[in-house]
C-alpha positions as CSV (number, residue, x, y, z in Angstrom):
1,M,0.0,0.0,0.0
2,D,1.4,3.4,-0.7
3,F,1.0,5.9,1.8
4,F,1.7,8.9,-0.2
5,A,-1.8,9.8,-1.9
6,Y,-3.5,12.7,-3.4
7,K,-6.5,14.0,-1.7
8,D,-8.5,16.6,-3.6
9,H,-5.6,17.3,-5.6
10,E,-3.2,17.8,-2.8
11,L,-0.4,15.1,-1.8
12,F,-0.7,13.6,1.7
13,C,1.5,11.4,3.6
14,E,-1.1,9.4,5.7
15,D,-3.3,11.9,6.6
16,V,-0.9,15.1,6.7
17,N,-0.8,17.5,3.7
18,L,2.8,18.1,2.5
19,S,2.3,21.6,1.8
20,E,1.8,22.1,5.6
21,I,5.3,20.5,6.5
22,A,7.0,22.5,3.5
23,T,5.5,25.7,4.9
24,L,6.5,24.9,8.4
25,Y,10.0,23.5,7.8
26,G,11.1,24.8,4.1
27,T,12.6,22.8,1.7
28,P,14.4,20.5,1.0
29,T,13.1,18.3,3.6
30,Y,12.8,14.7,4.0
31,V,9.3,13.1,5.2
32,Y,8.9,9.4,6.0
33,S,5.4,7.8,6.8
34,R,5.6,5.4,9.9
35,K,2.6,3.2,8.8
36,S,4.7,2.6,5.8
37,I,7.4,1.1,7.6
38,E,5.4,-0.7,10.2
39,S,3.5,-2.1,7.1
40,Q,6.5,-3.7,5.4
41,I,8.0,-5.0,8.5
42,D,4.4,-6.8,9.1
43,S,4.5,-8.1,5.6
44,Y,7.9,-9.7,6.2
45,K,6.7,-11.3,9.5
46,K,3.6,-12.7,7.6
47,S,5.4,-14.3,4.9
48,F,7.2,-16.8,7.0
49,T,4.8,-20.0,7.2
50,Q,7.2,-22.8,8.1
51,K,10.5,-21.5,9.4
52,D,11.9,-20.1,12.7
53,N,13.1,-16.5,11.4
54,L,14.7,-13.1,12.1
55,I,14.4,-9.9,10.3
56,C,17.4,-7.7,10.9
57,F,16.8,-4.6,9.5
58,S,19.8,-2.8,7.2
59,V,20.6,0.1,9.4
60,K,22.9,1.7,6.5
61,S,19.5,2.4,4.5
62,L,17.9,4.5,7.1
63,N,19.4,5.0,10.5
64,N,17.5,8.0,12.2
65,I,17.3,6.8,15.8
66,S,13.4,7.5,16.0
67,I,13.0,5.2,13.0
68,L,15.3,2.4,14.7
69,N,13.0,3.0,17.6
70,I,9.9,2.0,15.8
71,I,11.7,-0.6,13.9
72,N,13.3,-2.1,17.3
73,K,9.8,-2.0,18.8
74,N,8.2,-3.8,16.0
75,G,10.4,-6.9,16.9
76,C,13.0,-6.6,14.3
77,G,16.8,-7.1,15.0
78,F,19.3,-5.0,13.1
79,D,22.2,-5.6,10.4
80,V,25.0,-3.0,11.4
81,V,28.1,-2.2,9.1
82,S,29.8,0.3,11.6
83,G,30.7,1.0,15.4
84,G,28.4,4.2,14.7
85,E,25.7,2.1,13.6
86,L,26.1,-0.4,16.4
87,Q,26.0,2.3,19.1
88,K,22.8,3.5,17.5
89,V,20.6,0.5,17.7
90,C,22.1,-0.2,21.2
91,H,21.0,3.4,22.1
92,V,17.5,2.6,21.2
93,G,17.3,-0.7,23.0
94,A,18.1,-3.4,20.6
95,D,18.9,-6.7,22.0
96,P,22.0,-7.6,21.2
97,K,21.1,-11.0,20.4
98,K,19.5,-9.8,17.4
99,I,22.3,-7.7,16.0
100,I,24.4,-8.8,13.2
101,F,27.8,-6.9,12.5
102,S,28.7,-7.2,8.8
103,G,31.3,-5.1,6.8
104,V,34.8,-5.9,5.3
105,G,36.8,-3.2,7.7
106,K,36.0,-3.9,11.1
107,S,38.2,-1.9,13.3
108,N,39.5,-3.2,16.8
109,E,37.4,-0.7,18.4
110,E,34.5,-1.9,16.4
111,I,34.9,-5.6,17.3
112,S,35.5,-4.7,21.1
113,L,32.4,-3.2,20.9
114,G,30.6,-5.9,19.3
115,V,32.2,-8.6,21.8
116,R,31.6,-6.6,24.7
117,N,27.8,-6.2,23.8
118,Q,27.5,-10.1,23.1
119,I,26.0,-9.5,19.7
120,L,24.5,-12.5,17.7
121,S,27.0,-12.7,15.2
122,F,30.0,-11.3,13.4
123,N,29.3,-12.0,9.8
124,I,33.4,-12.3,9.0
125,E,34.8,-11.5,5.4
126,S,38.3,-12.4,5.7
127,E,40.8,-14.9,7.7
128,S,42.7,-11.9,8.9
129,E,39.4,-10.5,10.3
130,L,38.9,-13.8,12.2
131,Y,42.0,-13.8,13.8
132,R,41.5,-10.2,14.8
133,I,38.4,-11.0,16.2
134,E,39.9,-14.1,18.2
135,K,42.6,-12.0,19.4
136,I,40.4,-9.3,20.9
137,A,37.8,-12.0,22.5
138,S,40.7,-13.8,23.9
139,S,41.9,-10.3,25.7
140,M,38.5,-9.9,26.9
141,D,38.2,-13.5,28.1
142,M,35.0,-13.7,26.1
143,T,33.4,-15.6,23.3
144,A,32.6,-14.1,20.0
145,N,29.9,-15.6,17.7
146,I,30.8,-15.9,14.3
147,A,29.2,-16.2,10.8
148,I,30.9,-16.8,7.8
149,R,30.0,-15.0,4.8
150,F,30.6,-16.5,1.7
151,N,30.2,-15.4,-2.0
152,P,27.7,-17.5,-3.9
153,E,29.0,-16.3,-7.3
154,I,25.7,-14.8,-8.3
155,D,25.3,-11.6,-10.3
156,S,22.1,-10.3,-9.1
157,G,21.7,-7.7,-11.7
158,G,21.7,-3.9,-11.5
159,H,24.1,-0.9,-11.2
160,E,27.9,-2.5,-10.9
161,Y,28.2,-0.7,-7.5
162,I,25.6,-2.6,-5.6
163,K,26.5,-5.9,-6.7
164,T,28.1,-7.7,-3.8
165,G,28.2,-11.8,-4.3
166,R,30.7,-12.4,-7.0
167,K,34.1,-13.8,-6.6
168,G,35.7,-10.5,-8.1
169,D,33.7,-8.6,-5.2
170,K,35.2,-7.3,-1.8
171,F,33.0,-9.0,0.2
172,G,32.7,-12.4,1.6
173,I,34.8,-15.6,0.9
174,S,34.8,-17.3,-2.3
175,S,36.9,-20.4,-1.7
176,E,34.9,-23.4,-0.4
177,K,38.0,-25.0,1.1
178,S,38.8,-21.7,3.0
179,I,35.6,-21.6,4.3
180,L,35.7,-25.3,5.5
181,N,39.4,-24.9,7.0
182,I,38.0,-21.5,8.6
183,S,35.2,-23.6,10.2
184,N,37.7,-26.2,11.6
185,Y,39.7,-23.4,13.0
186,I,36.7,-21.7,14.7
187,Y,35.4,-25.3,16.0
188,Q,39.0,-25.5,17.7
189,S,39.2,-22.0,19.3
190,N,38.4,-21.3,22.8
191,N,37.0,-17.7,22.0
192,L,35.1,-18.5,18.8
193,K,32.0,-20.1,18.0
194,L,30.6,-20.8,14.6
195,V,26.9,-19.9,14.7
196,G,25.7,-19.6,11.1
197,L,26.7,-18.8,7.4
198,A,25.7,-15.9,5.4
199,C,25.6,-14.2,2.1
200,H,24.4,-11.1,0.5
201,I,24.2,-11.0,-3.4
202,G,23.3,-7.3,-4.1
203,S,21.0,-4.6,-3.9
204,Q,17.6,-3.5,-5.8
205,I,17.5,-7.4,-6.6
206,L,14.1,-7.9,-8.9
207,D,14.6,-11.5,-9.9
208,L,14.1,-14.0,-7.4
209,K,16.1,-16.5,-9.2
210,S,19.1,-15.2,-7.7
211,Y,17.6,-15.7,-4.0
212,R,16.7,-19.5,-5.2
213,L,20.2,-20.0,-6.4
214,A,21.7,-18.1,-3.1
215,A,19.5,-20.4,-1.0
216,K,20.5,-23.6,-2.7
217,N,24.2,-22.5,-2.5
218,I,24.0,-21.9,1.3
219,K,22.3,-24.8,1.9
220,N,24.9,-27.0,-0.1
221,L,27.7,-25.3,2.1
222,A,25.8,-25.7,5.4
223,N,25.5,-29.5,5.0
224,K,29.4,-29.6,4.5
225,V,30.2,-27.3,7.5
226,K,27.8,-29.1,9.5
227,Q,30.3,-32.1,9.0
228,I,32.9,-30.3,11.1
229,V,30.8,-28.2,13.7
230,N,27.6,-30.5,13.8
231,V,25.0,-27.8,14.7
232,L,24.3,-24.0,13.1
233,D,22.0,-21.7,14.2
234,F,20.9,-19.9,11.4
235,L,21.4,-19.2,7.8
236,D,21.7,-15.6,6.9
237,L,20.3,-15.0,3.0
238,G,20.8,-11.1,3.5
239,G,18.8,-8.4,2.0
240,G,18.7,-6.6,-1.4
241,L,14.9,-7.2,-2.2
242,G,14.2,-4.1,-4.5
243,I,11.5,-1.6,-4.7
244,S,9.2,-0.2,-7.3
245,Y,10.5,3.4,-8.3
246,F,7.8,3.9,-11.1
247,K,4.9,1.7,-10.2
248,S,6.4,-1.2,-11.8
249,K,6.1,-4.7,-10.8
250,I,8.0,-6.1,-8.1
251,P,8.4,-9.2,-6.3
252,T,6.8,-9.0,-2.5
253,P,8.4,-10.2,0.4
254,K,6.0,-13.2,0.7
255,E,7.1,-14.2,-2.8
256,L,10.6,-13.8,-1.7
257,V,10.2,-16.0,1.3
258,A,8.2,-18.8,-0.2
259,V,11.2,-19.0,-2.5
260,I,13.5,-19.2,0.2
261,E,11.4,-21.4,2.3
262,K,11.0,-23.8,-0.6
263,E,14.7,-24.4,-1.2
264,L,15.5,-24.7,2.7
265,D,12.5,-26.9,3.5
266,D,14.7,-29.7,5.0
267,M,16.9,-27.4,6.8
268,N,16.5,-26.9,10.8
269,E,18.5,-23.6,11.0
270,K,16.6,-20.0,11.4
271,I,16.4,-18.0,8.5
272,I,17.9,-14.3,8.6
273,L,16.8,-12.0,6.3
274,E,18.2,-8.3,6.3
275,P,15.9,-6.1,4.5
276,G,16.5,-2.4,4.1
277,R,15.4,-0.6,1.0
278,S,12.3,-2.6,0.7
279,I,11.2,-1.4,4.1
280,S,12.5,2.1,4.1
281,G,12.5,3.0,0.5
282,N,8.9,3.8,-0.3
283,A,8.3,5.4,3.1
284,G,10.1,8.6,2.5
285,V,9.9,11.4,0.2
286,L,12.2,14.6,-0.4
287,L,10.2,17.5,-0.7
288,T,11.9,20.6,-3.0
289,N,11.0,23.8,-4.4
290,V,11.4,24.8,-8.1
291,E,13.6,27.9,-8.0
292,Y,13.9,28.6,-11.4
293,I,12.8,27.3,-14.9
294,K,15.6,27.6,-17.7
295,D,15.3,26.2,-21.3
296,N,14.2,22.7,-20.2
297,F,15.5,22.8,-16.8
298,L,13.7,22.8,-13.6
299,I,16.2,24.1,-11.3
300,V,15.1,22.9,-7.8
301,D,16.6,23.7,-4.3
302,A,17.2,20.1,-3.3
303,A,20.8,18.7,-4.8
304,M,23.2,15.6,-5.2
305,N,24.6,16.7,-1.6
306,D,20.7,15.8,-0.3
307,L,20.3,12.6,-2.4
308,I,23.0,11.5,-4.3
309,R,21.6,8.4,-5.8
310,P,21.0,9.6,-9.2
311,A,24.5,11.1,-9.7
312,L,26.4,8.0,-8.1
313,Y,24.0,5.1,-9.5
314,K,22.2,6.8,-12.4
315,A,19.2,5.9,-10.2
316,N,15.6,7.1,-11.5
317,H,13.3,8.5,-9.2
318,D,9.5,9.6,-9.7
319,V,9.0,13.1,-9.1
320,W,5.5,14.4,-8.3
321,N,3.6,17.5,-7.8
322,V,2.4,18.4,-4.2
323,K,-0.6,20.2,-5.9
324,K,-1.8,18.4,-8.8
325,T,-2.1,20.2,-11.9
326,D,-1.6,19.8,-15.7
327,L,-0.7,23.4,-16.3
328,N,2.8,23.5,-18.2
329,K,3.2,19.8,-18.6
330,K,6.2,18.7,-20.3
331,Q,9.3,16.9,-20.4
332,W,12.1,18.4,-17.9
333,T,15.1,17.6,-16.7
334,I,15.0,18.5,-13.0
335,V,18.3,19.7,-11.8
336,G,19.9,21.3,-8.3
337,P,22.0,24.1,-7.6
338,V,25.4,22.1,-6.7
339,C,28.2,23.1,-9.0
340,E,28.5,19.6,-10.8
341,S,27.0,18.6,-14.2
342,S,26.1,15.3,-12.6
343,D,23.8,17.0,-10.3
344,I,20.7,15.8,-12.1
345,I,17.7,14.4,-10.1
346,A,15.6,13.4,-13.0
347,K,16.1,13.5,-17.1
348,D,13.6,14.0,-19.5
349,H,10.8,13.9,-16.7
350,E,7.2,14.4,-17.5
351,I,5.6,16.8,-14.9
352,S,3.8,20.3,-14.6
353,A,5.8,22.7,-13.2
354,S,6.2,26.6,-12.7
355,E,8.4,28.6,-10.7
356,G,7.8,28.2,-6.7
357,D,5.8,24.8,-7.2
358,L,6.3,22.3,-4.5
359,L,7.9,18.9,-5.7
360,A,8.1,15.3,-4.0
361,I,11.2,13.0,-5.0
362,R,9.5,9.5,-4.3
363,S,11.1,6.4,-3.2
364,A,13.6,8.6,-1.1
365,G,13.7,6.9,2.2
366,A,16.4,4.5,1.4
367,Y,19.9,5.5,1.1
368,G,18.5,9.2,0.8
369,F,19.6,11.4,3.9
370,V,21.8,8.6,5.1
371,M,24.4,9.3,1.9
372,S,23.7,13.2,2.2
373,S,26.7,15.5,2.7
374,N,27.9,19.2,3.2
375,Y,29.3,19.4,-0.2
376,N,29.2,23.0,-1.3
377,A,28.9,24.1,2.4
378,R,25.2,23.3,2.2
379,T,23.5,22.3,5.4
380,R,21.7,19.1,5.5
381,A,18.1,18.8,5.3
382,P,15.6,18.0,8.3
383,E,13.6,14.7,8.6
384,I,9.9,14.4,9.5
385,L,8.1,11.3,10.7
386,V,4.3,11.2,10.0
387,N,2.1,9.2,12.0
388,R,-1.6,9.3,10.6
389,N,-2.6,12.9,11.4
390,K,0.3,14.0,13.0
391,F,4.1,14.7,12.6
392,D,7.3,15.0,14.5
393,V,10.7,16.8,13.4
394,I,13.1,14.1,14.1
395,R,16.1,15.5,12.8
396,T,16.5,19.5,12.7
397,R,17.7,21.2,9.5
398,E,21.5,21.9,9.9
399,S,22.3,25.7,10.6
400,F,25.5,27.4,9.9
401,E,26.8,26.9,13.3
402,D,26.4,23.0,12.8
403,L,28.5,23.3,9.4
404,I,31.5,24.8,11.4
405,K,31.1,23.6,14.9
406,N,34.0,20.8,14.3
407,E,36.4,23.4,12.4
408,V,39.1,25.2,14.1
409,N,40.0,28.9,12.9
410,I,43.8,29.4,13.5
411,S,45.3,32.7,13.6
412,D,48.6,33.3,11.9
């Protein structure tokens, strides 16, 4: 269900008119729907019919603590990829036994933080990382839970930058021989415990065949690993399920889970999924104002520093009028004010527009604010959370003082 819809030609988020938010807080501004987030979580939970499961929200997609608090209260765990993300989810009261720590470059400090909190698992991505975790756990006289992330050698499609499951990618371990040797090493360690296997094949995945193949591969590998360690607690299939950016038909969580459950029907391990975009993506919009019209360009006040996906991935976002109209409707190229030719939000996009119009960039909930920056000394946008007919500021707009507060002006 889409929680952004027109009512009497005005675009609403749930029961709040987006024009009201723009009037109060200006633009650019991120707006999220709580009901959308909770609805998607519920879709995942209800999709499982057979298997014990855990949904670990991918924090990198949207990490505002108010959002994380809601996700935590809805019973989810978390997939984190940095010490900052781990501290954020602990801050909102997450159960450490529902936290998975992924990523290829975990520092000593980050590992110590995870061990100290006794998280569910470190998803290791190299032998060197494993030895470092063991050394740190030993120095703390503790045991670290380990899942081995392997590369299933699957090209999941999509942009080159979001493919993560091939042998040439920086993530995971590709050699089955290495994985079995690592499993044996962990089994004999006094400070490590092998609790699972993990894989993550990419992002914005629209073909369930990739998941079916990943599930088949993790099953085959798990059966070999269990000849060494006897028991595994879970199999982590990662995240990556895509969303609709232009009302295209996409696989649902129910269809995804059905494929995985069928392939793992004879396995006893808990299934873990790490959805991010499919929970948060369509829960958010970025409001922006048309500043100028020049030839076929709509120059708006949102820019690549606010939403970098179009510039970085050539991603396509739908853009809607907040006040529905057919006046001056034609194909426009929507650009921001940053001094880069790549600062393009949408190219050849059909929309009605005049100077001063308010627009909503759709599907901006995932990898939107979290990837924003202060490039061109631009302050970052506020974040607003809507809950039915009410809304709260969950991050204030940055000020000039915020922009320079960590800088030091030295005198000659």
